[in-house]
C-alpha positions as CSV (number, residue, x, y, z in Angstrom):
1,M,0.0,0.0,0.0
2,A,2.8,2.4,0.9
3,P,4.5,2.1,-2.6
4,L,1.1,2.8,-4.3
5,T,0.6,5.9,-2.1
6,A,4.1,7.2,-2.8
7,T,3.6,6.7,-6.6
8,F,0.2,8.5,-6.4
9,H,1.7,11.4,-4.5
10,A,4.6,11.6,-7.0
11,L,2.2,11.7,-10.0
12,L,0.1,14.3,-8.2
13,S,3.1,16.5,-7.5
14,K,4.0,16.5,-11.3
15,A,0.5,16.9,-12.5
16,D,-1.0,20.1,-13.9
17,R,-3.6,21.1,-11.4
18,P,-5.8,23.3,-13.7
19,A,-5.7,20.6,-16.3
20,M,-6.9,18.0,-13.8
21,R,-9.7,20.2,-12.6
22,A,-10.8,20.8,-16.2
23,F,-10.6,17.0,-16.9
24,F,-12.7,15.9,-14.0
25,L,-15.2,18.7,-14.6
26,S,-15.5,17.5,-18.2
27,V,-16.1,13.9,-17.0
28,I,-18.8,15.0,-14.5
29,A,-20.5,17.3,-17.1
30,L,-20.5,14.6,-19.8
31,G,-21.8,12.1,-17.2
32,V,-24.7,14.4,-16.5
33,A,-25.3,14.8,-20.2
34,L,-25.4,11.0,-20.6
35,V,-27.9,10.6,-17.7
36,L,-30.1,13.3,-19.2
37,A,-29.9,11.6,-22.6
38,V,-30.9,8.2,-21.1
39,Y,-33.7,10.0,-19.2
40,S,-34.9,11.7,-22.4
41,G,-35.2,8.3,-24.1
42,A,-37.1,6.8,-21.2
43,A,-39.5,9.8,-21.2
44,A,-40.1,9.5,-24.9
45,Q,-41.1,5.9,-24.5
46,L,-43.6,6.9,-21.8
47,G,-45.1,9.4,-24.1
48,N,-44.0,12.6,-22.3
49,V,-42.7,14.4,-25.3
50,A,-42.1,17.8,-23.6
51,L,-40.0,16.3,-20.8
52,A,-38.0,14.2,-23.4
53,S,-37.4,17.2,-25.5
54,A,-36.2,19.3,-22.6
55,S,-33.9,16.6,-21.3
56,A,-32.4,16.1,-24.7
57,L,-31.9,19.8,-25.2
58,I,-30.2,20.2,-21.8
59,A,-27.9,17.2,-22.6
60,L,-26.9,18.8,-25.9
61,L,-26.2,22.1,-24.2
62,V,-24.0,20.5,-21.5
63,A,-22.1,18.5,-24.2
64,A,-21.7,21.7,-26.3
65,W,-20.4,23.6,-23.3
66,V,-17.8,21.0,-22.6
67,A,-16.7,21.0,-26.2
68,I,-16.5,24.8,-26.5
69,T,-14.9,25.6,-23.1
70,L,-13.2,22.7,-21.5
71,V,-11.9,20.6,-24.5
72,P,-9.8,23.5,-26.0
73,A,-8.3,24.2,-22.5
74,L,-7.3,20.6,-22.1
75,A,-5.9,20.5,-25.7
76,K,-3.6,23.5,-25.0
77,R,-2.2,21.8,-21.9
78,T,-1.8,18.3,-23.3
79,Q,1.6,17.3,-24.8
80,L,0.6,15.7,-28.1
81,R,4.0,15.4,-29.5
82,W,4.1,11.6,-29.0
83,I,1.0,11.2,-31.2
84,G,2.9,12.8,-34.2
85,Y,5.8,10.3,-34.1
86,R,6.6,8.9,-37.5
87,L,6.6,5.1,-37.1
88,E,7.9,2.6,-39.5
89,Y,6.4,-0.9,-39.6
90,R,7.9,-4.2,-40.9
91,V,6.5,-7.7,-40.4
92,T,9.3,-10.0,-39.2
93,F,9.9,-13.5,-40.4
94,E,8.3,-14.8,-37.2
95,G,5.4,-12.5,-37.7
96,W,4.7,-14.0,-41.2
97,I,4.8,-17.5,-39.7
98,Y,2.3,-16.3,-37.0
99,I,0.0,-14.7,-39.6
100,A,0.1,-17.9,-41.6
101,G,-1.0,-19.8,-38.5
102,V,-3.8,-17.3,-37.9
103,V,-5.0,-17.8,-41.5
104,L,-5.0,-21.6,-41.0
105,V,-7.0,-21.3,-37.8
106,A,-9.5,-18.9,-39.5
107,L,-10.0,-21.3,-42.4
108,A,-10.6,-24.2,-39.9
109,A,-13.0,-22.1,-37.9
110,L,-15.0,-21.1,-41.0
111,N,-15.1,-24.7,-42.3
112,T,-16.1,-26.4,-39.1
113,G,-18.1,-23.6,-37.3
114,N,-16.4,-24.7,-34.0
115,N,-16.9,-22.0,-31.4
116,L,-13.6,-23.0,-29.7
117,L,-11.7,-22.3,-32.9
118,F,-13.4,-18.9,-33.2
119,L,-12.3,-18.2,-29.6
120,I,-8.7,-19.2,-30.4
121,L,-8.8,-17.1,-33.6
122,A,-10.0,-14.0,-31.6
123,S,-7.2,-14.6,-29.1
124,L,-4.6,-14.8,-31.9
125,I,-5.8,-11.6,-33.5
126,A,-5.9,-9.9,-30.1
127,C,-2.2,-10.8,-29.7
128,I,-1.4,-9.0,-33.0
129,L,-3.3,-6.0,-31.8
130,M,-1.7,-6.0,-28.4
131,S,1.8,-6.3,-30.0
132,G,1.2,-3.1,-32.1
133,I,-0.2,-1.2,-29.1
134,L,2.6,-2.2,-26.7
135,S,5.4,-1.5,-29.2
136,S,4.0,2.0,-29.8
137,I,3.9,2.6,-26.1
138,T,7.5,1.4,-25.8
139,L,8.7,3.8,-28.4
140,A,6.6,6.8,-27.1
141,G,8.3,9.3,-24.9
142,V,11.9,8.0,-25.5
143,E,14.5,10.7,-26.3
144,M,18.1,10.3,-27.4
145,R,21.3,12.2,-26.9
146,L,24.7,11.4,-28.4
147,Q,27.7,13.0,-26.8
148,L,31.0,12.9,-28.7
149,P,34.5,13.5,-27.4
150,E,35.7,17.1,-27.7
151,H,38.8,16.1,-29.8
152,I,38.8,13.2,-32.3
153,F,41.7,12.1,-34.4
154,A,41.6,10.0,-37.5
155,G,42.5,6.3,-37.1
156,Q,42.2,6.4,-33.3
157,P,39.3,4.7,-31.6
158,V,37.2,7.0,-29.4
159,R,34.3,6.4,-27.0
160,A,31.1,8.3,-27.3
161,S,28.1,8.3,-24.8
162,L,24.7,7.4,-26.2
163,E,21.9,8.2,-23.8
164,L,18.2,7.2,-23.9
165,R,15.7,8.9,-21.6
166,N,12.2,7.6,-21.0
167,E,10.0,10.6,-20.3
168,K,6.8,8.6,-19.7
169,L,5.4,9.1,-16.2
170,T,4.2,5.6,-15.5
171,L,5.4,3.0,-18.1
172,P,8.9,1.7,-18.8
173,S,10.3,0.7,-22.3
174,F,11.7,-2.6,-23.3
175,S,14.1,-4.0,-25.9
176,L,15.2,-0.8,-27.7
177,R,17.9,-0.7,-30.4
178,V,19.4,2.6,-31.7
179,E,20.7,2.7,-35.3
180,G,22.1,5.3,-37.6
181,I,20.1,6.2,-40.7
182,R,22.0,6.6,-44.0
183,T,20.6,9.4,-46.2
184,K,21.4,10.3,-49.8
185,N,23.6,13.2,-48.8
186,A,25.4,11.3,-46.0
187,P,29.1,10.7,-46.1
188,A,30.5,7.3,-46.9
189,H,31.1,6.6,-43.1
190,A,28.3,7.4,-40.7
191,L,28.8,8.2,-37.1
192,L,27.0,5.2,-35.7
193,E,28.0,2.1,-37.7
194,T,27.0,-0.5,-35.0
195,P,23.5,-0.6,-33.4
196,V,23.3,-0.1,-29.6
197,Y,20.9,-2.2,-27.6
198,F,19.0,-1.1,-24.4
199,P,17.1,-4.1,-22.9
200,Y,15.2,-2.0,-20.3
201,L,14.5,1.7,-19.8
202,P,12.6,2.6,-16.6
203,R,10.2,5.4,-16.4
204,Q,11.6,8.9,-15.9
205,V,15.1,7.5,-16.1
206,A,18.0,8.2,-18.4
207,I,20.5,5.3,-19.2
208,S,23.7,5.8,-21.2
209,Q,26.0,3.4,-22.9
210,T,29.6,3.8,-24.0
211,V,29.8,3.4,-27.8
212,P,33.2,2.7,-29.5
213,L,33.6,4.8,-32.7
214,H,36.2,4.7,-35.4
215,F,36.9,7.4,-38.0
216,P,39.3,6.3,-40.6
217,E,39.7,9.7,-42.4
218,R,39.9,13.3,-41.4
219,G,37.0,15.7,-42.1
220,V,33.5,16.4,-41.0
221,Y,31.2,13.4,-40.3
222,H,27.4,14.0,-40.4
223,Q,24.6,11.9,-39.0
224,E,21.3,13.6,-39.8
225,A,18.9,11.0,-38.3
226,F,18.8,8.0,-36.0
227,R,16.2,5.3,-35.6
228,I,14.9,3.6,-32.4
229,V,13.8,0.1,-33.2
230,T,11.9,-2.4,-31.1
231,R,10.4,-5.9,-31.6
232,F,8.7,-5.9,-28.2
233,P,6.7,-7.8,-27.0
234,F,6.4,-10.9,-29.3
235,G,8.7,-10.1,-32.2
236,F,5.9,-10.2,-34.8
237,L,6.4,-6.6,-35.8
238,Q,9.6,-4.5,-36.0
239,K,8.5,-1.0,-35.3
240,A,10.9,2.0,-35.7
241,R,10.7,5.6,-34.8
242,R,12.9,8.2,-36.6
243,L,14.8,10.9,-34.7
244,D,16.0,13.9,-36.7
245,L,19.2,14.8,-34.8
246,N,21.7,16.6,-36.9
247,T,24.9,15.4,-35.2
248,E,28.3,16.5,-36.5
249,A,31.9,15.3,-35.6
250,L,35.1,17.1,-36.7
251,V,37.9,14.6,-37.1
252,Y,41.5,15.9,-37.0
253,P,44.2,14.3,-39.1
254,S,46.2,11.6,-37.5
255,V,49.1,12.8,-35.4
256,D,50.8,9.5,-34.9
257,A,54.5,9.2,-35.5
258,S,54.3,7.8,-39.0
259,P,57.4,6.6,-40.9
260,E,57.3,9.8,-42.9
261,F,57.4,11.9,-39.7
262,L,60.3,9.9,-38.3
263,D,62.2,10.4,-41.6
264,V,61.9,14.2,-41.5
265,L,62.2,14.7,-37.8
266,P,66.1,14.7,-37.7
267,G,66.2,17.2,-40.6
268,I,63.8,19.5,-38.8
269,Q,65.7,19.3,-35.5
270,G,69.0,20.0,-37.3
271,A,67.6,22.9,-39.2
272,M,66.2,24.4,-36.1
273,E,69.5,24.2,-34.3
274,T,71.2,25.8,-37.2
275,L,68.8,28.6,-38.0
276,S,67.1,29.3,-34.7
277,K,68.5,31.8,-32.2
278,G,71.0,30.8,-29.5
279,R,69.9,29.3,-26.2
280,G,70.4,30.5,-22.6
281,Q,73.9,30.4,-21.0
282,D,73.2,29.9,-17.3
283,L,74.3,26.4,-16.4
284,Y,71.7,24.5,-14.3
285,A,73.0,21.0,-14.0
286,L,75.0,18.2,-15.7
287,R,73.3,14.9,-16.8
288,D,74.1,11.8,-18.8
289,Y,74.1,12.1,-22.6
290,L,71.0,10.9,-24.5
291,P,70.9,9.9,-28.2
292,N,68.9,12.9,-29.2
293,D,71.1,15.5,-27.5
294,S,73.1,17.9,-29.5
295,A,76.9,17.4,-29.5
296,R,77.5,21.1,-28.8
297,H,76.0,20.7,-25.4
298,V,78.4,18.1,-24.3
299,H,80.6,19.1,-21.4
300,W,83.9,17.6,-22.4
301,K,85.8,18.2,-19.1
302,A,83.1,16.7,-17.0
303,S,82.9,13.8,-19.5
304,A,86.6,13.1,-19.1
305,R,86.3,13.3,-15.3
306,F,83.4,10.9,-15.1
307,G,84.4,8.6,-17.9
308,S,81.1,9.0,-19.8
309,L,79.5,11.7,-21.9
310,M,77.9,14.5,-19.8
311,V,75.5,17.1,-21.2
312,R,75.0,20.6,-19.9
313,E,71.4,21.7,-18.9
314,F,70.7,25.4,-18.8
315,A,68.5,27.2,-16.2
316,R,66.4,28.9,-18.9
317,E,66.2,28.5,-22.7
318,D,65.0,31.0,-25.1
319,D,61.5,30.2,-26.5
320,C,61.6,28.1,-29.6
321,S,59.5,30.0,-32.2
322,I,58.3,28.2,-35.3
323,L,56.2,29.3,-38.3
324,L,54.6,26.2,-39.6
325,V,53.4,26.5,-43.2
326,F,51.1,24.2,-45.0
327,D,51.0,24.5,-48.8
328,P,47.6,23.3,-50.1
329,F,48.5,23.6,-53.8
330,S,48.5,20.2,-55.3
331,R,47.7,18.3,-58.4
332,A,45.1,16.4,-56.4
333,A,42.7,19.3,-57.0
334,L,42.7,18.7,-60.8
335,P,39.8,16.7,-62.3
336,S,42.4,14.4,-63.9
337,A,44.1,13.7,-60.5
338,S,45.0,10.1,-59.9
339,A,44.3,8.2,-56.7
340,A,48.1,8.3,-55.9
341,E,48.1,12.1,-56.0
342,K,45.1,12.3,-53.7
343,T,46.7,9.9,-51.3
344,R,49.9,11.9,-51.4
345,F,48.0,15.1,-50.4
346,E,46.3,13.3,-47.5
347,R,49.8,12.1,-46.4
348,T,51.0,15.7,-46.5
349,V,48.1,16.8,-44.3
350,S,48.8,14.1,-41.8
351,L,52.6,14.9,-41.8
352,C,51.9,18.5,-41.1
353,A,49.6,17.6,-38.3
354,A,52.2,15.3,-36.7
355,I,54.8,18.1,-36.9
356,A,52.5,20.6,-35.3
357,W,51.7,18.1,-32.6
358,S,55.4,17.4,-31.9
359,F,55.9,21.2,-31.2
360,H,52.8,21.1,-28.9
361,E,54.5,18.3,-26.9
362,R,57.7,20.1,-26.6
363,G,56.0,23.4,-25.5
364,A,57.2,25.5,-28.4
365,L,55.8,28.8,-29.6
366,L,53.9,28.0,-32.8
367,E,52.6,30.2,-35.6
368,F,50.6,28.7,-38.5
369,R,49.9,29.9,-41.9
370,G,47.8,28.4,-44.7
371,V,45.9,29.8,-47.6
372,G,43.2,32.0,-46.1
373,T,44.3,31.1,-42.5
374,E,46.8,32.8,-40.2
375,I,47.1,31.7,-36.6
376,P,49.2,34.1,-34.6
377,L,52.2,33.2,-32.6
378,A,51.3,31.6,-29.2
379,P,52.3,28.6,-27.1
380,A,51.4,25.5,-29.1
381,S,49.2,24.3,-26.3
382,D,46.9,27.3,-26.9
383,N,46.6,27.1,-30.7
384,I,47.3,23.5,-31.6
385,F,43.6,22.6,-32.0
386,S,43.1,25.7,-34.2
387,V,45.8,24.3,-36.4
388,L,44.4,20.9,-36.5
389,R,40.9,22.2,-37.2
390,H,42.3,23.9,-40.3
391,L,44.1,20.8,-41.4
392,A,40.9,18.7,-40.8
393,L,39.0,20.9,-43.3
394,V,41.6,21.9,-45.8
395,E,41.1,20.9,-49.5
396,P,43.7,20.8,-52.3
397,L,43.9,23.8,-54.5
398,S,45.0,24.0,-58.1
399,P,48.8,24.5,-58.5
400,D,49.8,28.2,-59.0
401,P,53.5,28.7,-59.3
402,H,53.1,32.5,-59.0
403,A,50.8,32.4,-56.0
404,A,50.9,35.3,-53.6
405,F,51.0,32.8,-50.8
406,L,54.7,32.0,-51.5
407,S,55.5,35.7,-52.1
408,D,54.3,36.6,-48.6
409,L,56.4,33.8,-47.1
410,A,59.5,35.1,-48.9
411,S,58.9,38.6,-47.6
412,N,59.3,37.3,-44.0
413,P,62.9,36.1,-43.8
414,E,63.3,36.7,-40.0
415,S,61.0,33.8,-39.0
416,F,62.2,30.3,-39.1
417,K,59.6,28.4,-41.3
418,I,58.9,24.8,-41.7
419,M,56.9,24.3,-44.9
420,V,55.1,21.1,-45.8
421,T,54.1,20.7,-49.4
422,S,53.1,17.9,-51.8
423,Q,54.6,19.8,-54.8
424,P,57.8,18.7,-56.5
425,R,61.2,20.3,-55.9
426,G,61.7,23.5,-57.8
427,Y,58.3,24.7,-56.8
428,V,59.6,26.7,-53.8
429,P,61.3,30.0,-54.7
430,A,64.9,30.5,-53.6
431,P,64.3,33.3,-51.1
432,I,62.2,31.0,-49.0
433,W,65.1,28.5,-48.6
434,N,67.3,31.0,-46.7
435,S,65.0,30.9,-43.6
436,S,63.0,27.7,-44.1
437,Y,63.1,24.0,-44.0
438,V,60.9,22.5,-46.7
439,V,59.4,19.0,-46.5
440,F,58.6,17.6,-49.9
441,C,56.2,14.7,-49.4
442,E,56.9,13.3,-52.8
443,D,60.4,12.4,-51.6
444,L,59.2,10.4,-48.7
445,S,58.7,6.6,-49.1
């Protein structure tokens, strides 16, 4: 008794009091109209025409009053959005077998006239009707939310959170499956490739599941619609409800240390040590030599004393400032471009992203420049995702040997530039070489 009382009070606290008053008043008024209509019929059979006419007129007036005043007020306060759900129906294989059995029972009942067979037939048809009603109730009032990670990289598995919430006040939902819907304008890879199953969804409760996602390529992924599917309760019908949720995911290029990146990394480090400004001179400590340390930091006297190579560490180093340049001009933009040229451009984008990420890991000052994009000098931890966002959306442009883009780079000789391009050697003007290290992706294996 106590749980029923608690449930009643919970429903009463969430109820719309004016709507409840209008509802019960409508029920009472329509009950009075029904009694008057029955009384009018009885009076007509007794021959009292005047009383029958008056009773019928009063019943009609009461019903009209309810229809004009109370019904519109209830309609304004009633949430009818569940009625407008677009549902898709499909009879399952088990359902067709069941229908065939119903047809056989119907033929037997018609041929024999057996009342028991008619009773069984009515029960079988009622099961189909109940299946449709219960599946509609299961889908009603269920809302979905898909939460993606803030930063997604191509080729790396990520975990998203898919949440279903049952907004019904009294009834739970059972056996729900969430699927992504492919549309004509959808990309080759949808967000949700694998269905997600929810066996039970209690009333007024939200349940979330972790969904593994994989994005093989950079770019923007769209999922315009999802579908909630159920075969509850008997599996005769598969009923689905469409949810138009325009979900978008921006996928950055891969920043993994690819073989191409490992090939160019020593050259970039050597060019930076040659062209960048000198480091601080305040000695902080001595430590053992590491393979990636520069030979000019070796402390030879301490090495001779300890019998092993020792390296000087300084109390403070000058900030390492890099201007990273991505050249989008490529033959991949031409209509006659081959698959190899398009692949080379994608490798160039990934290599540039890996270089930018390496500067982010070492805490350098990073400036980025591309066609139509200039990201000012700042710590790489502050602007790395702005760089990756540009690289995620960049498209190849038709080659232009006299582009103003290269002229602007040549006019800035005081900045050390790392330029990544998919163009062949000879494309970069000579003035840029004096203050730049150019990575030609066509030279990489």
